[in-house]
C-alpha positions as CSV (number, residue, x, y, z in Angstrom):
1,M,-24.4,-9.2,-13.7
2,Y,-21.4,-8.4,-15.7
3,K,-18.5,-10.8,-16.2
4,L,-15.0,-9.1,-16.1
5,I,-12.0,-11.4,-17.2
6,G,-8.5,-10.2,-16.0
7,S,-6.3,-10.2,-13.5
8,P,-6.4,-6.7,-11.8
9,K,-2.6,-6.4,-12.1
10,T,-2.8,-5.0,-16.0
11,R,-5.6,-2.4,-17.4
12,A,-8.3,-4.8,-15.8
13,F,-8.2,-2.7,-13.2
14,R,-9.3,0.3,-15.1
15,V,-12.8,-1.5,-15.2
16,M,-12.7,-2.4,-12.0
17,W,-12.4,1.0,-11.1
18,M,-15.1,2.1,-13.9
19,L,-17.0,-0.4,-12.6
20,H,-17.5,0.9,-8.9
21,E,-17.6,4.3,-9.9
22,L,-20.7,3.3,-11.5
23,G,-22.1,1.3,-8.8
24,E,-22.5,-2.2,-11.0
25,A,-22.2,-5.5,-9.3
26,F,-19.7,-7.8,-11.0
27,E,-18.0,-11.0,-11.4
28,L,-13.9,-10.9,-11.4
29,D,-12.5,-14.2,-13.8
30,P,-8.3,-13.0,-12.6
31,T,-7.1,-14.8,-15.6
32,P,-3.7,-13.3,-16.5
33,P,-2.6,-12.0,-19.8
34,R,-2.2,-15.4,-22.7
35,D,-3.8,-17.7,-21.1
36,P,-4.9,-20.1,-23.8
37,K,-8.3,-19.7,-22.8
38,L,-8.2,-16.3,-23.6
39,A,-8.0,-17.4,-27.9
40,A,-11.7,-18.1,-28.3
41,I,-12.7,-14.8,-27.2
42,N,-9.5,-12.0,-28.4
43,P,-6.8,-14.0,-30.8
44,S,-4.4,-11.4,-29.2
45,L,-4.8,-13.3,-25.5
46,K,-4.8,-9.9,-24.1
47,V,-6.8,-9.0,-20.7
48,P,-9.4,-7.3,-19.8
49,V,-12.5,-9.1,-21.6
50,L,-16.1,-7.8,-20.4
51,Q,-18.6,-10.5,-20.6
52,D,-21.8,-8.8,-21.0
53,G,-25.1,-11.6,-21.1
54,S,-23.0,-13.2,-24.8
55,D,-21.5,-10.8,-25.7
56,Y,-17.4,-9.8,-25.2
57,V,-15.8,-7.0,-24.9
58,I,-11.8,-6.8,-25.4
59,D,-9.7,-3.2,-24.8
60,S,-10.0,-1.8,-21.7
61,V,-10.8,1.4,-23.3
62,A,-13.1,0.5,-25.3
63,I,-14.7,-0.8,-22.0
64,C,-14.8,1.9,-20.0
65,Q,-16.5,4.0,-23.0
66,Y,-19.0,1.0,-23.5
67,L,-20.1,1.4,-19.6
68,A,-20.5,4.8,-19.6
69,D,-22.2,5.5,-22.6
70,K,-24.5,2.3,-21.7
71,H,-25.3,3.8,-18.3
72,G,-25.0,7.8,-19.2
73,R,-22.1,8.6,-16.6
74,L,-18.8,9.1,-16.4
75,T,-19.3,10.8,-20.3
76,F,-20.5,13.7,-22.6
77,K,-23.0,12.5,-25.4
78,A,-21.8,11.2,-28.6
79,G,-22.0,13.8,-31.1
80,T,-21.5,17.2,-28.6
81,I,-18.5,19.4,-29.0
82,D,-18.0,18.2,-25.0
83,R,-17.7,14.5,-26.1
84,A,-15.6,15.4,-29.1
85,H,-13.0,17.3,-26.4
86,Q,-13.3,14.7,-23.7
87,D,-12.6,11.9,-27.0
88,S,-9.5,14.0,-27.5
89,F,-8.6,13.4,-23.9
90,T,-9.1,9.7,-24.5
91,Q,-6.9,10.1,-27.4
92,F,-3.9,11.4,-24.8
93,A,-4.2,9.1,-22.6
94,V,-3.5,6.5,-24.9
95,D,-1.1,7.5,-27.6
96,D,0.5,10.1,-25.8
97,V,1.1,8.8,-21.9
98,E,0.5,5.4,-22.0
99,S,2.5,4.3,-25.3
100,C,5.7,5.7,-23.8
101,I,5.3,3.5,-20.1
102,W,4.4,0.5,-22.1
103,V,7.5,0.8,-24.4
104,A,9.3,1.0,-22.0
105,A,7.6,-1.7,-19.7
106,K,7.9,-3.5,-22.8
107,H,12.1,-3.3,-22.8
108,T,12.1,-4.2,-19.4
109,F,9.9,-7.2,-18.8
110,A,7.2,-7.9,-21.3
111,L,9.5,-8.8,-24.3
112,P,11.7,-11.6,-24.7
113,E,15.3,-10.8,-23.2
114,E,17.4,-10.9,-26.8
115,Y,14.5,-8.5,-27.8
116,R,14.7,-5.7,-25.5
117,V,16.6,-2.3,-26.0
118,P,17.1,-0.8,-22.9
119,D,18.6,2.4,-24.1
120,V,14.7,3.1,-25.5
121,K,13.5,3.4,-21.6
122,R,15.6,7.4,-21.8
123,A,14.0,8.0,-25.6
124,C,10.0,7.1,-23.7
125,Q,10.7,8.8,-20.2
126,F,11.9,12.3,-22.5
127,D,8.1,11.6,-24.5
128,F,6.4,11.3,-20.3
129,D,7.9,14.5,-19.2
130,R,6.9,15.7,-22.6
131,A,3.5,14.6,-22.4
132,M,2.6,15.6,-18.9
133,K,3.9,19.7,-20.0
134,S,1.3,19.2,-22.5
135,L,-1.7,18.1,-19.6
136,S,-0.3,20.5,-17.5
137,A,-1.1,23.2,-20.3
138,R,-4.3,21.4,-21.0
139,L,-5.7,21.1,-17.5
140,G,-4.8,24.0,-16.4
141,D,-6.7,25.0,-13.0
142,K,-9.5,22.6,-14.0
143,Q,-10.6,20.2,-11.2
144,F,-11.4,17.6,-13.9
145,V,-9.9,17.5,-17.5
146,M,-13.6,18.4,-18.4
147,G,-13.8,21.1,-15.9
148,D,-16.3,20.0,-12.9
149,T,-17.4,16.6,-14.4
150,F,-14.9,12.7,-13.6
151,T,-15.2,11.2,-17.1
152,V,-13.7,8.0,-18.7
153,P,-10.0,9.9,-19.7
154,D,-9.4,10.9,-15.9
155,L,-9.8,7.5,-14.8
156,L,-7.8,6.3,-17.5
157,L,-5.0,8.8,-16.7
158,G,-5.0,8.8,-12.9
159,H,-4.3,5.1,-13.6
160,T,-1.6,5.5,-16.4
161,I,0.0,8.1,-14.7
162,G,-0.1,6.0,-11.4
163,W,1.2,3.3,-13.6
164,A,4.4,5.4,-14.6
165,A,5.4,5.2,-10.7
166,S,6.7,2.0,-11.2
167,M,9.0,2.9,-13.5
168,K,10.1,5.5,-11.2
169,W,8.3,8.1,-13.4
170,T,6.6,11.3,-11.7
171,P,4.5,14.3,-12.8
172,P,6.6,17.3,-11.4
173,D,5.0,18.9,-8.6
174,G,2.1,21.3,-9.3
175,N,-1.5,21.2,-11.1
176,V,-1.0,17.4,-12.5
177,A,0.4,16.4,-9.5
178,D,-2.8,17.9,-7.9
179,Y,-5.0,16.1,-10.5
180,V,-3.4,12.7,-10.4
181,A,-3.9,12.6,-6.4
182,R,-7.4,14.0,-6.7
183,V,-8.7,11.6,-9.1
184,R,-7.0,8.5,-7.0
185,A,-8.9,10.0,-3.9
186,R,-12.0,8.8,-5.2
187,P,-13.7,5.9,-3.5
188,A,-14.3,3.7,-6.0
189,F,-11.2,4.1,-7.0
190,A,-10.0,2.8,-3.2
191,A,-12.7,0.0,-3.7
192,A,-11.0,-1.3,-7.0
193,T,-7.9,-1.0,-5.3
194,A,-9.4,-2.7,-1.7
195,Q,-10.9,-5.7,-4.4
196,R,-7.3,-5.9,-6.0
197,D,-5.4,-6.7,-2.7
198,A,-7.6,-9.0,-1.3
199,L,-6.7,-11.4,-4.0
200,K,-3.1,-11.4,-3.3
């Protein structure tokens, strides 16, 4: 059985969602970020961490893709053109969408107060809005980013764009808003949400 280390209020939620999509049992250890006990596993003291047997995998994106590859679901095969397109969307989710949200979050609560620059959040929202326009164009009328197949970047985008709501940023009405609602209506998302909320 897998062990997932990390508070579900963090990016560990993505891995919970992934494990529910796969129907894999797991033990949840809701350790928060920066807990000293993480040092032996991840010197940056970040979560999530996935324990698989005696090995550990860090970083939510790496964990989700590892699980998809291992179980042969929610992914295209490595070395195929479809996988290259899928990976492009994964990088887009991290580089174009998540980065601006995380920078804004750091300047809201994560950084020590003396290092926060509140004005940077305007630029971050500009980047987010630009990313939503790009996603709209790339998505078109497809159900998921790779067509009819739900894959890792859909999970990442569904989580990350939902996270943007905490900054009061939302995609405009249209295909992206419909896409996010569709992705977050999946039973595995509901199961992960219920598991997270049960810990409150």
